[in-house]
N, C-alpha and C positions, 0 to 999 in steps of 0.2 A: 292788868299785868298777869301773865301766865305764871302759875306756881313753878318753882324750880323742878319739881318732880315731873311735871308735864314737859318741860324742856328736855329732860333726859329721855323720857319715854317716847315723845312725839317729835323729836328733832328732825327727822327726815320724812315725816308723814304729812298728809294733806290737812288743810284747815279744819274740816269737820271733825277729825280725830282730836285735834287740839281743843276744840269746843267740848268734846266729850270728856277730855281730861279735866278741863276746868269744872265741868259739871260734877264729876265724881269727887272733887276736892283735892286738897294738897297732899294727902297721904296715899294717893293711888299707887305711887311707885313702891311704897312699903307693902301695900296689899299685894301687888303683883309678885314681889320677892317672896312673900310668905307662901304663896301658892307653890313655889318651886322647892320648898323645904320639906324634908321628911324627918320625922322624929326618930326613925330607926337609923342607926349607924351602919348596921350590917344585917343582911337577910340571907338565910341559908335555903337554897333551892334544891330539893331532892329530885334526882333524876334516876331513871332505871335502865338506860341504854347508852351505848357509845354515842349514838346520834344526838340524844338529848344532852349528853355531857358536852359535846362539841358546840351545840347551840347555846348552852349555858355559858361556856367559856367565851364564845363570841359576844354574848350579851354583856359579860363583865367588861370586855374591851370597849364595847360601844358605850356603855354607861360611863366608863372612865374618860373616854374621848369627849363626851359632852358634859362631863362633871355632874352627872346625875347621881342621886342618892336614893336608896341606900347602896352601899358596896355589897356586891353579891358574892356568895361563896357556894360552889357546887358540891353537893353531897350525893354520894352514890347509894341508892337503895337496891335491895335485891328484887323487889317487886313493888307494884302500886300499893299493895296492902302494907308492906314494910315501910314505905314512905309515909303512909297515913299514920302508922304507929309512931314513926319518928316525929311527926308533927304533934301528935297527941302527947308525947312524953317530953317535948321541948328540944329535941335533937335537930329539928328542921323547922322552917317557917313556911315554905311554899312548895307547891307541886302543881303540875298541869294534869287535869283530869277530864275525862269525858263525862257525859251526863250520867251514865250508868254507875261510874265510879263515885261520882258525887252522891248519888242516891245511896250506894253501899256505905260510904263513909258516914253519912248522916244517920243511917238506920242502925248500923252495927258498930262501927269504930268509935264514933263520938257520942253514941246514945247515952243518955242519963235517965234517971227515974222520971224526970219531968217530961222527957220526950217519949215515954212508953206509950202514949196515946196513939202514936203512929204505927204501932204493931198491928 
C-alpha cells in the first residue's frame, strides 16, 4: 500500500514517481513542506533608486500571490554604503550588490579584528 503522503504528493504523477515516494518513506510530504518554510516572518530589503523600489514592491506582490515567506518590506537607503550600514546596525536585512560592493562591504564595512588578515 502507498503511504497517504505519497497519495497527496503523487496523485496525478506517473508510477515511477510513486515508487520514489514509497522509497523515501511515509514522511516525504512533511519533508517537502519543511522546505517551503522560512524562519523569518519579515525581511527588510534596502534599495537605493526608484527603479529598485519599484522592483522590490513588485516582488512583495509576487511573494504574496504565491504565499511565499518572508514578507518583504522595502527600505530606502541614500547609497549602497548607507544600505550596508543599515544592515550592519540591524535596520535592514538584504541588499543587491555587485562584486566590487561585496568586496568593499567585507573589507571595510563588516571588517572585524579577526578579518584584519585580509588587509
